[in-house]
Each structure stands twice: as C-alpha cells, then as structure tokens.
N, CA, C and O of each residue as an XYZ file, in Angstrom:
732
protein
N     -20.656    -18.677    -10.261
C     -21.811    -18.026    -10.822
C     -22.957    -18.989    -10.752
O     -24.073    -18.560    -10.460
N     -22.773    -20.173    -10.983
C     -23.978    -21.213    -10.899
C     -24.621    -21.164     -9.489
O     -25.840    -21.214     -9.328
N     -23.745    -21.066     -8.505
C     -24.243    -21.085     -7.146
C     -25.095    -19.770     -6.832
O     -26.146    -19.775     -6.191
N     -24.474    -18.634     -7.387
C     -25.248    -17.361     -7.173
C     -26.575    -17.312     -7.907
O     -27.521    -16.686     -7.428
N     -26.657    -17.923     -8.993
C     -27.971    -18.067     -9.688
C     -28.842    -18.981     -8.828
O     -30.053    -18.766     -8.785
N     -28.342    -19.907     -8.196
C     -29.139    -20.854     -7.270
C     -29.768    -19.909     -6.254
O     -30.987    -19.897     -6.089
N     -28.992    -19.165     -5.613
C     -29.534    -18.256     -4.438
C     -30.605    -17.392     -4.901
O     -31.458    -17.001     -4.104
N     -30.630    -17.039     -6.217
C     -31.667    -16.185     -6.755
C     -32.940    -17.009     -7.020
O     -33.982    -16.424     -7.316
N     -32.891    -18.302     -6.927
C     -34.019    -19.139     -7.206
C     -34.098    -19.568     -8.683
O     -35.157    -19.982     -9.157
N     -32.958    -19.465     -9.410
C     -33.009    -19.920    -10.783
C     -32.162    -21.230    -10.932
O     -31.222    -21.527    -10.195
N     -32.600    -21.936    -11.936
C     -31.810    -23.126    -12.325
C     -30.654    -22.614    -13.273
O     -30.781    -21.612    -13.977
N     -29.539    -23.377    -13.229
C     -28.548    -23.062    -14.095
C     -27.773    -24.294    -14.397
O     -27.518    -25.150    -13.549
N     -27.386    -24.348    -15.724
C     -26.677    -25.620    -16.184
C     -25.444    -25.067    -17.084
O     -25.614    -24.324    -18.050
N     -24.280    -25.494    -16.670
C     -23.123    -25.136    -17.526
C     -22.852    -26.271    -18.439
O     -22.677    -27.401    -17.983
N     -22.808    -26.018    -19.730
C     -22.632    -26.976    -20.714
C     -21.592    -26.528    -21.714
O     -21.305    -25.335    -21.810
N     -21.030    -27.442    -22.453
C     -20.060    -27.175    -23.508
C     -20.818    -27.249    -24.806
O     -22.020    -27.510    -24.800
N     -20.140    -27.022    -25.941
C     -20.846    -27.019    -27.220
C     -21.204    -28.403    -27.662
O     -21.822    -28.541    -28.718
N     -20.873    -29.416    -26.955
C     -21.301    -30.805    -27.302
C     -22.482    -31.194    -26.343
O     -22.872    -32.358    -26.263
N     -23.024    -30.183    -25.630
C     -24.152    -30.409    -24.562
C     -23.668    -31.320    -23.490
O     -24.500    -31.992    -22.881
N     -22.396    -31.410    -23.199
C     -21.936    -32.115    -22.104
C     -22.057    -31.213    -20.837
O     -21.515    -30.110    -20.768
N     -22.828    -31.775    -19.812
C     -23.074    -31.022    -18.688
C     -21.781    -30.947    -17.739
O     -21.267    -31.965    -17.276
N     -21.343    -29.760    -17.512
C     -20.149    -29.584    -16.689
C     -20.465    -29.309    -15.274
O     -19.697    -29.658    -14.377
N     -21.625    -28.666    -15.040
C     -22.114    -28.317    -13.642
C     -23.563    -27.995    -13.776
O     -23.991    -27.425    -14.780
N     -24.338    -28.357    -12.766
C     -25.776    -28.073    -12.750
C     -26.128    -27.883    -11.267
O     -25.683    -28.637    -10.402
N     -26.940    -26.854    -11.006
C     -27.380    -26.609     -9.635
C     -28.638    -27.405     -9.300
O     -29.295    -27.964    -10.178
N     -28.951    -27.442     -8.010
C     -29.991    -28.202     -7.499
C     -31.335    -27.743     -8.063
O     -32.208    -28.565     -8.343
N     -31.499    -26.441     -8.227
C     -32.782    -25.900     -8.701
C     -32.937    -26.344    -10.162
O     -34.052    -26.722    -10.521
N     -31.948    -26.333    -11.014
C     -32.028    -26.820    -12.361
C     -32.458    -28.340    -12.382
O     -33.355    -28.780    -13.102
N     -31.750    -29.038    -11.555
C     -32.053    -30.611    -11.544
C     -33.543    -30.782    -11.186
O     -34.267    -31.540    -11.831
N     -33.956    -30.091    -10.189
C     -35.379    -30.235     -9.689
C     -36.327    -29.726    -10.803
O     -37.338    -30.369    -11.087
N     -36.039    -28.691    -11.369
C     -37.001    -28.169    -12.427
C     -37.051    -29.092    -13.593
O     -38.146    -29.327    -14.104
N     -35.983    -29.629    -14.054
C     -35.952    -30.601    -15.179
C     -36.776    -31.844    -14.780
O     -37.555    -32.353    -15.587
N     -36.609    -32.323    -13.557
C     -37.396    -33.482    -13.179
C     -38.968    -33.156    -13.217
O     -39.780    -33.888    -13.781
N     -39.302    -31.945    -12.536
C     -40.720    -31.564    -12.453
C     -41.301    -31.349    -13.844
O     -42.400    -31.834    -14.111
N     -40.662    -30.693    -14.684
C     -41.206    -30.129    -15.950
C     -41.001    -31.144    -17.047
O     -41.880    -31.210    -17.906
N     -39.955    -31.944    -17.130
C     -39.728    -32.802    -18.241
C     -39.939    -34.323    -17.777
O     -40.079    -35.189    -18.641
N     -39.959    -34.607    -16.595
C     -40.082    -36.128    -16.168
C     -38.808    -36.787    -16.308
O     -37.940    -36.403    -17.092
N     -38.698    -37.816    -15.518
C     -37.375    -38.547    -15.472
C     -37.720    -40.039    -16.004
O     -38.533    -40.783    -15.455
N     -36.981    -40.350    -17.141
C     -37.133    -41.679    -17.687
C     -36.339    -42.806    -16.809
O     -35.204    -42.589    -16.384
N     -36.959    -43.889    -16.603
C     -36.300    -44.814    -15.752
C     -35.138    -45.742    -16.416
O     -34.366    -46.404    -15.722
N     -35.102    -45.717    -17.771
C     -34.264    -46.431    -18.563
C     -32.841    -45.865    -18.571
O     -31.909    -46.636    -18.800
N     -32.623    -44.613    -18.345
C     -31.405    -43.889    -18.505
C     -30.725    -43.649    -17.252
O     -31.379    -43.529    -16.215
N     -29.435    -43.567    -17.266
C     -28.632    -43.096    -16.068
C     -28.912    -41.602    -15.837
O     -29.269    -40.868    -16.759
N     -28.740    -41.184    -14.593
C     -29.058    -39.779    -14.316
C     -28.351    -38.795    -15.216
O     -28.941    -37.798    -15.633
N     -26.993    -39.081    -15.544
C     -26.290    -38.226    -16.402
C     -26.761    -38.146    -17.691
O     -26.857    -37.060    -18.262
N     -27.134    -39.433    -18.324
C     -27.647    -39.396    -19.664
C     -29.054    -38.689    -19.760
O     -29.354    -38.030    -20.755
N     -29.913    -38.851    -18.677
C     -31.146    -38.272    -18.636
C     -31.029    -36.674    -18.661
O     -31.696    -35.970    -19.420
N     -30.120    -36.204    -17.761
C     -29.944    -34.787    -17.644
C     -29.477    -34.121    -19.035
O     -29.884    -33.034    -19.443
N     -28.579    -34.932    -19.676
C     -28.053    -34.343    -20.893
C     -29.225    -34.349    -21.949
O     -29.382    -33.384    -22.697
N     -29.983    -35.374    -21.990
C     -31.110    -35.438    -22.972
C     -32.132    -34.406    -22.584
O     -32.709    -33.788    -23.479
N     -32.390    -34.182    -21.373
C     -33.365    -33.223    -20.918
C     -32.911    -31.762    -21.257
O     -33.725    -30.918    -21.631
N     -31.606    -31.509    -21.113
C     -31.058    -30.250    -21.448
C     -31.188    -29.901    -22.913
O     -31.520    -28.782    -23.304
N     -30.892    -30.974    -23.736
C     -30.978    -30.892    -25.221
C     -32.483    -30.559    -25.684
O     -32.704    -29.784    -26.615
N     -33.461    -31.181    -24.988
C     -34.791    -30.996    -25.382
C     -35.400    -29.788    -24.992
O     -36.472    -29.485    -25.516
N     -34.833    -28.980    -24.071
C     -35.423    -27.678    -23.631
C     -35.712    -26.774    -24.838
O     -36.832    -26.273    -24.929
N     -34.802    -26.538    -25.747
C     -35.090    -25.586    -26.869
C     -36.216    -26.146    -27.763
O     -37.022    -25.388    -28.302
N     -36.254    -27.415    -27.903
C     -37.296    -28.121    -28.807
C     -38.783    -27.918    -28.182
O     -39.764    -27.855    -28.922
N     -38.876    -27.827    -26.856
C     -40.140    -27.815    -26.265
C     -40.542    -26.329    -26.090
O     -41.732    -26.029    -25.992
N     -39.545    -25.383    -26.049
C     -39.783    -24.069    -25.826
C     -40.464    -23.368    -26.992
O     -40.263    -23.766    -28.139
N     -41.263    -22.337    -26.737
C     -41.935    -21.602    -27.845
C     -41.035    -20.687    -28.549
O     -40.611    -19.677    -27.987
N     -40.704    -21.008    -29.824
C     -39.795    -20.138    -30.586
C     -40.483    -18.862    -31.333
O     -40.839    -18.932    -32.509
N     -40.613    -17.876    -30.665
C     -41.360    -16.643    -31.266
C     -40.343    -15.645    -31.842
O     -40.726    -14.544    -32.236
N     -39.074    -16.006    -31.895
C     -38.026    -15.109    -32.318
C     -36.963    -15.985    -33.076
O     -36.967    -17.212    -32.970
N     -36.111    -15.348    -33.795
C     -35.043    -16.133    -34.516
C     -34.223    -16.927    -33.478
O     -33.976    -16.440    -32.375
N     -33.784    -18.218    -33.861
C     -33.153    -19.093    -32.941
C     -31.703    -18.558    -32.563
O     -31.112    -18.948    -31.556
N     -31.199    -17.658    -33.430
C     -29.798    -17.168    -33.098
C     -29.813    -15.931    -32.176
O     -28.765    -15.373    -31.851
N     -31.026    -15.520    -31.764
C     -31.246    -14.345    -30.882
C     -31.113    -14.887    -29.368
O     -31.612    -15.931    -28.948
N     -30.392    -14.025    -28.681
C     -30.287    -14.413    -27.150
C     -31.398    -13.710    -26.543
O     -31.386    -12.496    -26.345
N     -32.438    -14.544    -26.227
C     -33.631    -14.067    -25.558
C     -34.243    -15.276    -24.814
O     -33.891    -16.435    -25.031
N     -35.174    -14.918    -23.930
C     -35.816    -15.902    -23.049
C     -36.865    -16.660    -23.943
O     -37.567    -16.016    -24.723
N     -36.967    -17.934    -23.841
C     -38.010    -18.753    -24.427
C     -38.975    -19.313    -23.382
O     -38.586    -19.601    -22.250
N     -40.155    -19.451    -23.755
C     -41.191    -19.955    -22.834
C     -41.389    -21.498    -22.992
O     -41.571    -21.971    -24.113
N     -41.359    -22.222    -21.964
C     -41.600    -23.667    -21.946
C     -42.991    -23.800    -21.364
O     -43.132    -23.593    -20.159
N     -44.028    -24.127    -22.111
C     -45.313    -24.259    -21.526
C     -45.406    -25.468    -20.605
O     -44.845    -26.530    -20.875
N     -46.151    -25.266    -19.485
C     -46.269    -26.277    -18.497
C     -47.711    -26.464    -18.176
O     -48.304    -25.466    -17.766
N     -48.345    -27.531    -18.291
C     -49.714    -27.777    -18.101
C     -50.197    -27.324    -16.639
O     -49.699    -27.798    -15.619
N     -51.171    -26.402    -16.636
C     -51.688    -25.962    -15.480
C     -50.891    -25.128    -14.529
O     -51.315    -24.821    -13.415
N     -49.706    -24.763    -15.004
C     -48.706    -23.927    -14.229
C     -48.252    -22.790    -14.962
O     -48.522    -22.686    -16.158
N     -47.575    -21.911    -14.342
C     -46.935    -20.842    -15.102
C     -45.819    -21.428    -15.887
O     -45.229    -22.432    -15.490
N     -45.486    -20.754    -17.114
C     -44.422    -21.353    -17.936
C     -43.101    -21.316    -17.285
O     -42.848    -20.530    -16.373
N     -42.229    -22.202    -17.774
C     -40.790    -22.075    -17.323
C     -40.137    -21.285    -18.498
O     -40.396    -21.476    -19.686
N     -39.258    -20.376    -18.008
C     -38.482    -19.572    -18.950
C     -37.012    -20.163    -19.093
O     -36.349    -20.539    -18.126
N     -36.595    -20.197    -20.373
C     -35.285    -20.814    -20.619
C     -34.460    -19.871    -21.530
O     -34.954    -19.316    -22.511
N     -33.199    -19.728    -21.151
C     -32.309    -18.929    -21.993
C     -30.965    -19.674    -22.049
O     -30.515    -20.210    -21.036
N     -30.341    -19.708    -23.192
C     -28.990    -20.331    -23.455
C     -28.075    -19.151    -23.742
O     -28.199    -18.463    -24.755
N     -27.101    -18.933    -22.759
C     -26.146    -17.773    -22.842
C     -24.852    -18.236    -23.228
O     -24.356    -19.133    -22.546
N     -24.180    -17.755    -24.260
C     -22.821    -18.152    -24.575
C     -21.907    -17.461    -23.622
O     -22.110    -16.284    -23.326
N     -20.883    -18.157    -23.115
C     -19.837    -17.683    -22.207
C     -18.590    -17.383    -22.904
O     -18.040    -16.297    -22.723
N     -18.059    -18.341    -23.755
C     -16.777    -18.073    -24.378
C     -16.807    -19.048    -25.565
O     -17.390    -20.132    -25.587
N     -16.059    -18.467    -26.585
C     -15.897    -19.228    -27.817
C     -14.671    -18.655    -28.524
O     -14.497    -17.440    -28.619
N     -13.860    -19.524    -28.998
C     -12.658    -19.017    -29.753
C     -12.272    -20.071    -30.856
O     -12.842    -21.161    -30.903
N     -11.325    -19.725    -31.703
C     -11.079    -20.689    -32.744
C     -10.322    -21.925    -32.215
O     -10.355    -22.985    -32.840
N      -9.653    -21.787    -31.082
C      -8.908    -23.009    -30.479
C      -9.534    -23.463    -29.335
O      -8.937    -24.347    -28.722
N     -10.737    -23.023    -28.834
C     -11.400    -23.582    -27.622
C     -12.836    -23.701    -27.918
O     -13.398    -22.972    -28.736
N     -13.456    -24.677    -27.210
C     -14.853    -24.995    -27.409
C     -15.696    -23.831    -26.788
O     -15.220    -23.040    -25.974
N     -16.897    -23.794    -27.207
C     -17.886    -22.836    -26.585
C     -18.493    -23.417    -25.254
O     -18.704    -24.623    -25.123
N     -18.747    -22.546    -24.333
C     -19.405    -22.839    -23.167
C     -20.697    -22.014    -23.008
O     -20.744    -20.872    -23.464
N     -21.717    -22.554    -22.389
C     -22.962    -21.971    -22.285
C     -23.522    -22.168    -20.920
O     -23.283    -23.176    -20.255
N     -24.302    -21.146    -20.499
C     -25.089    -21.437    -19.259
C     -26.521    -21.456    -19.721
O     -26.950    -20.532    -20.412
N     -27.285    -22.481    -19.364
C     -28.632    -22.565    -19.718
C     -29.358    -22.211    -18.348
O     -29.305    -22.936    -17.354
N     -30.008    -21.065    -18.418
C     -30.725    -20.520    -17.190
C     -32.231    -20.900    -17.292
O     -32.868    -20.779    -18.338
N     -32.728    -21.346    -16.183
C     -34.137    -21.773    -16.032
C     -34.840    -20.854    -15.008
O     -34.421    -20.804    -13.851
N     -35.837    -20.170    -15.391
C     -36.617    -19.326    -14.484
C     -37.958    -19.876    -14.202
O     -38.780    -19.961    -15.115
N     -38.234    -20.252    -13.009
C     -39.553    -20.795    -12.670
C     -40.245    -19.774    -11.848
O     -39.816    -19.510    -10.725
N     -41.344    -19.152    -12.363
C     -42.035    -18.135    -11.763
C     -42.887    -18.543    -10.515
O     -43.419    -17.714     -9.778
N     -42.967    -19.915    -10.346
C     -43.585    -20.411     -9.195
C     -42.543    -20.709     -8.076
O     -42.909    -21.140     -6.982
N     -41.264    -20.476     -8.366
C     -40.284    -20.752     -7.448
C     -40.095    -19.557     -6.447
O     -40.419    -18.411     -6.757
N     -39.560    -19.881     -5.246
C     -39.472    -18.830     -4.213
C     -38.013    -18.882     -3.674
O     -37.618    -19.828     -2.991
N     -37.238    -17.833     -4.010
C     -35.932    -17.704     -3.400
C     -36.132    -17.658     -1.936
O     -37.021    -16.966     -1.441
N     -35.305    -18.397     -1.217
C     -35.389    -18.344      0.303
C     -34.086    -17.703      0.803
O     -32.975    -18.172      0.554
N     -34.298    -16.630      1.504
C     -33.122    -16.006      2.186
C     -32.599    -16.954      3.354
O     -33.405    -17.671      3.948
N     -31.324    -16.956      3.662
C     -30.753    -17.728      4.595
C     -31.033    -17.054      5.995
O     -30.631    -15.908      6.196
N     -31.728    -17.766      6.975
C     -32.078    -17.085      8.277
C     -30.784    -16.619      9.044
O     -30.768    -15.598      9.732
N     -29.702    -17.448      8.871
C     -28.463    -17.023      9.576
C     -27.927    -15.705      8.940
O     -27.362    -14.864      9.640
N     -28.104    -15.547      7.673
C     -27.588    -14.321      7.076
C     -28.445    -13.155      7.595
O     -27.881    -12.104      7.897
N     -29.779    -13.283      7.716
C     -30.610    -12.236      8.261
C     -30.193    -11.891      9.681
O     -30.208    -10.712     10.034
N     -29.813    -12.876     10.530
C     -29.322    -12.698     11.859
C     -28.032    -11.943     11.883
O     -27.841    -11.050     12.708
N     -27.102    -12.308     10.945
C     -25.868    -11.612     11.001
C     -25.955    -10.220     10.458
O     -25.277     -9.343     10.993
N     -26.703     -9.949      9.477
C     -26.734     -8.578      8.837
C     -27.524     -7.679      9.757
O     -27.092     -6.561     10.035
N     -28.719     -8.151     10.260
C     -29.620     -7.137     10.887
C     -29.752     -7.416     12.398
O     -30.464     -6.676     13.077
N     -29.121     -8.413     12.930
C     -29.185     -8.669     14.375
C     -30.534     -9.272     14.763
O     -30.968     -9.105     15.903
N     -31.168     -9.925     13.902
C     -32.488    -10.572     14.215
C     -32.319    -11.787     15.113
O     -31.292    -12.460     15.027
N     -33.218    -12.076     15.913
C     -33.262    -13.272     16.749
C     -33.669    -14.316     15.709
O     -34.104    -13.994     14.603
N     -33.506    -15.625     16.124
C     -33.961    -16.804     15.327
C     -35.397    -16.702     14.990
O     -35.784    -16.924     13.843
N     -36.279    -16.344     16.039
C     -37.773    -16.256     15.724
C     -38.002    -15.082     14.795
O     -38.850    -15.180     13.908
N     -37.281    -13.962     14.952
C     -37.505    -12.948     14.012
C     -37.166    -13.174     12.539
O     -37.865    -12.796     11.599
N     -35.939    -13.877     12.444
C     -35.523    -14.260     11.062
C     -36.625    -15.186     10.451
O     -37.018    -14.997      9.300
N     -37.108    -16.167     11.217
C     -38.149    -17.084     10.665
C     -39.365    -16.338     10.174
O     -39.939    -16.630      9.125
N     -39.736    -15.349     10.991
C     -40.896    -14.442     10.685
C     -40.687    -13.660      9.456
O     -41.514    -13.644      8.544
N     -39.489    -12.961      9.434
C     -39.138    -12.138      8.240
C     -39.139    -12.836      7.008
O     -39.544    -12.251      6.004
N     -38.709    -14.103      6.941
C     -38.678    -14.945      5.678
C     -40.090    -15.180      5.229
O     -40.259    -15.366      4.024
N     -41.106    -15.198      6.014
C     -42.491    -15.548      5.689
C     -43.205    -14.296      5.135
O     -44.203    -14.460      4.432
N     -42.778    -13.125      5.395
C     -43.460    -11.827      5.070
C     -43.526    -11.694      3.466
O     -44.597    -11.359      2.958
N     -42.430    -11.943      2.681
C     -42.565    -11.734      1.279
C     -43.464    -12.502      0.549
O     -43.720    -12.171     -0.609
N     -44.034    -13.578      1.104
C     -44.880    -14.556      0.409
C     -46.285    -14.316      0.766
O     -47.090    -15.223      0.554
N     -46.691    -13.178      1.295
C     -47.994    -12.795      1.454
C     -48.769    -13.325      2.706
O     -49.988    -13.214      2.843
N     -47.942    -13.898      3.580
C     -48.669    -14.456      4.877
C     -48.912    -13.267      5.755
O     -48.074    -12.374      5.885
N     -50.063    -13.273      6.348
C     -50.607    -12.238      7.224
C     -50.037    -12.558      8.649
O     -49.677    -13.709      8.897
N     -49.950    -11.599      9.562
C     -49.545    -11.955     10.845
C     -50.481    -12.928     11.543
O     -50.017    -13.748     12.336
N     -51.800    -12.869     11.276
C     -52.798    -13.849     11.839
C     -52.438    -15.274     11.308
O     -52.441    -16.251     12.056
N     -52.153    -15.338     10.087
C     -51.876    -16.716      9.549
C     -50.625    -17.297     10.129
O     -50.607    -18.477     10.479
N     -49.560    -16.508     10.250
C     -48.270    -16.833     10.741
C     -48.495    -17.232     12.293
O     -47.996    -18.274     12.718
N     -49.190    -16.456     13.062
C     -49.511    -16.680     14.464
C     -50.215    -18.098     14.590
O     -49.845    -18.942     15.406
N     -51.201    -18.263     13.758
C     -52.007    -19.533     13.887
C     -51.039    -20.691     13.576
O     -51.026    -21.675     14.316
N     -50.258    -20.610     12.542
C     -49.372    -21.585     12.129
C     -48.331    -22.003     13.181
O     -48.045    -23.180     13.400
N     -47.754    -20.890     13.853
C     -46.723    -21.112     14.905
C     -47.360    -21.374     16.260
O     -46.646    -21.756     17.186
N     -48.631    -21.195     16.421
C     -49.175    -21.411     17.755
C     -48.898    -20.380     18.706
O     -48.703    -20.677     19.885
N     -48.858    -19.062     18.260
C     -48.573    -18.009     19.126
C     -49.624    -16.945     18.944
O     -50.408    -17.054     18.001
N     -49.700    -15.940     19.760
C     -50.633    -14.908     19.529
C     -50.315    -13.856     18.391
O     -49.168    -13.714     17.968
N     -51.287    -13.198     17.962
C     -51.013    -12.230     16.874
C     -50.281    -11.030     17.500
O     -49.528    -10.306     16.848
N     -50.561    -10.862     18.857
C     -49.792     -9.693     19.482
C     -48.237    -10.080     19.474
O     -47.391     -9.225     19.207
N     -47.909    -11.353     19.765
C     -46.492    -11.731     19.687
C     -45.937    -11.500     18.306
O     -44.858    -10.918     18.193
N     -46.577    -11.901     17.288
C     -46.114    -11.672     15.946
C     -45.954    -10.194     15.642
O     -44.926     -9.787     15.101
N     -46.967     -9.365     15.984
C     -46.867     -7.920     15.849
C     -45.600     -7.387     16.641
O     -44.845     -6.567     16.118
N     -45.415     -7.829     17.781
C     -44.185     -7.346     18.590
C     -42.952     -7.679     17.856
O     -42.070     -6.835     17.698
N     -42.859     -8.894     17.396
C     -41.631     -9.368     16.656
C     -41.467     -8.499     15.453
O     -40.373     -8.026     15.145
N     -42.589     -8.287     14.758
C     -42.614     -7.552     13.489
C     -42.124     -6.077     13.764
O     -41.331     -5.531     12.996
N     -42.583     -5.505     14.796
C     -42.011     -4.145     15.171
C     -40.601     -4.238     15.390
O     -39.867     -3.371     14.915
N     -40.105     -5.257     16.103
C     -38.662     -5.268     16.262
C     -37.883     -5.494     14.942
O     -36.807     -4.924     14.758
N     -38.382     -6.255     14.105
C     -37.799     -6.476     12.751
C     -37.751     -5.193     12.043
O     -36.696     -4.830     11.524
N     -38.862     -4.446     11.978
C     -38.848     -3.128     11.348
C     -37.731     -2.217     11.895
O     -37.015     -1.555     11.143
N     -37.617     -2.213     13.206
C     -36.597     -1.362     13.775
C     -35.238     -1.788     13.330
O     -34.440     -0.967     12.877
N     -34.947     -3.119     13.456
C     -33.622     -3.591     13.133
C     -33.228     -3.513     11.711
O     -32.045     -3.390     11.397
N     -34.244     -3.584     10.782
C     -33.936     -3.441      9.354
C     -34.199     -2.083      8.741
O     -34.049     -1.857      7.540
N     -34.604     -1.181      9.642
C     -34.883      0.258      9.242
C     -35.946      0.300      8.094
O     -35.846      1.070      7.139
N     -36.974     -0.591      8.264
C     -38.164     -0.571      7.334
C     -39.383     -0.067      8.122
O     -39.364      0.021      9.350
N     -40.389      0.242      7.407
C     -41.600      0.754      8.090
C     -42.809     -0.094      7.799
O     -43.691     -0.161      8.655
N     -42.923     -0.740      6.674
C     -44.041     -1.411      6.266
C     -43.653     -2.871      5.772
O     -42.508     -3.151      5.416
N     -44.658     -3.733      5.782
C     -44.400     -5.075      5.310
C     -43.990     -5.214      3.911
O     -43.202     -6.102      3.585
N     -44.504     -4.346      3.025
C     -44.066     -4.391      1.591
C     -42.524     -4.005      1.520
O     -41.754     -4.615      0.778
N     -42.122     -2.952      2.339
C     -40.817     -2.495      2.336
C     -39.819     -3.632      2.821
O     -38.741     -3.862      2.273
N     -40.337     -4.331      3.955
C     -39.533     -5.402      4.535
C     -39.462     -6.641      3.511
O     -38.467     -7.354      3.389
N     -40.618     -6.789      2.821
C     -40.579     -8.021      1.874
C     -39.518     -7.686      0.690
O     -38.769     -8.554      0.241
N     -39.525     -6.469      0.270
C     -38.535     -6.082     -0.768
C     -37.175     -6.316     -0.286
O     -36.405     -6.996     -0.964
N     -36.810     -5.798      0.857
C     -35.526     -6.000      1.523
C     -35.151     -7.509      1.662
O     -34.040     -7.914      1.318
N     -36.060     -8.284      2.148
C     -35.813     -9.688      2.450
C     -35.494    -10.430      1.112
O     -34.599    -11.273      1.064
N     -36.217    -10.106      0.077
C     -36.034    -10.837     -1.200
C     -34.684    -10.314     -1.811
O     -34.079    -11.076     -2.565
N     -34.205     -9.163     -1.563
C     -32.882     -8.753     -2.106
C     -31.787     -9.390     -1.275
O     -30.696     -9.558     -1.818
N     -31.957     -9.758     -0.032
C     -30.983    -10.497      0.731
C     -30.929    -11.898      0.315
O     -29.954    -12.572      0.647
N     -31.896    -12.418     -0.391
C     -31.925    -13.823     -0.703
C     -30.781    -14.254     -1.574
O     -30.439    -15.435     -1.640
N     -30.172    -13.260     -2.264
C     -28.989    -13.589     -3.110
C     -27.671    -13.961     -2.298
O     -26.749    -14.621     -2.776
N     -27.706    -13.467     -1.051
C     -26.503    -13.673     -0.213
C     -26.460    -15.085      0.365
O     -27.484    -15.709      0.644
N     -25.197    -15.567      0.534
C     -25.098    -16.998      1.112
C     -25.507    -17.059      2.600
O     -25.481    -18.132      3.204
C-alpha cells in the first residue's frame, strides 16, 4: 500500500501507536525534509520519528482531533501540505497501526515511460512526450526544449492520440495521470 501511495505522488508513513516508523516512502521522506527541515544533531531515524510526531502540532486543527479528516500544514510561500492519520488496525491484544498520508499539491506524479510503452505501444520518444503533456507544456515549448521542430512534436502527438485512442491533449493528460498509479 505504501508503494501504491508513492506512485500516486503522496507521501506515506506506516507507524505504530508509539509513533515508531515501520515504513516510509521516498515521497514522505522528501516532504518532511522540505517542509520541516532536518536537524543535524539527530540520527535520521530519530529525526523522522520527531518530524512525524510534530505534523499534527503544526497542522491547522479546524475540526475535532478525533475526527478522521485532512489537516492543513501551512508552508511559507507554497501551497499547504495536507496531512491525514488513518488508523489501520487496533484490538485489545494488539497495538494500533496508522498510515500518515502527506499530500503535496505542488507534487507531480510521474508515469513510468516503460509502462506507457507496454500498455499503448508508444515509442520511447512518444512516451517522453506523453509524460510532459499533463503539466501544461505546449508542443512549441517541448520542441524548443528537445531541439526538434514543432512539426515533429505534432506528428508524434498524432501517433500518441491514435495509440491511446484519445483526441485532445486534455483527454490524453487525464489518461496519462491515471496511468501514473501503475508500476
């Protein structure tokens, strides 16, 4: 589950009821570093545990604390980070486990180019182009960046539309973002 959440572009931390981190994905690790900063005096494990504990304290509590809902973590000059602690299991004879999910609205889930090639039969160049479409890059910008003509990009785009059975860039963008969850 932690890896699937990673592919969606979200951070996830599996913790027990003592806030011991059992697993953390790379996105969560990076978001904690970016948003909370890394102290040099602590080990990586101690710092991660401390940072995970501090998340609810820094988040905006606009609802009762026992409610399962997203909390906002304000970030200077950036969109807020969203935080939710989701209980997974709890019983009289076993500890509780939680997943702390971190949603960064500035993050961009990236589809795997090889997955696009396998599913739709795209060439390597087409897969690289398709990945750029959901982020608002125009064919002219992509052509300039890649050092090719706009006509080449439009030709590749026509091929991508045919192979993915899409007709417009917005439709292709939606499809590409849905594929981002796949390994």
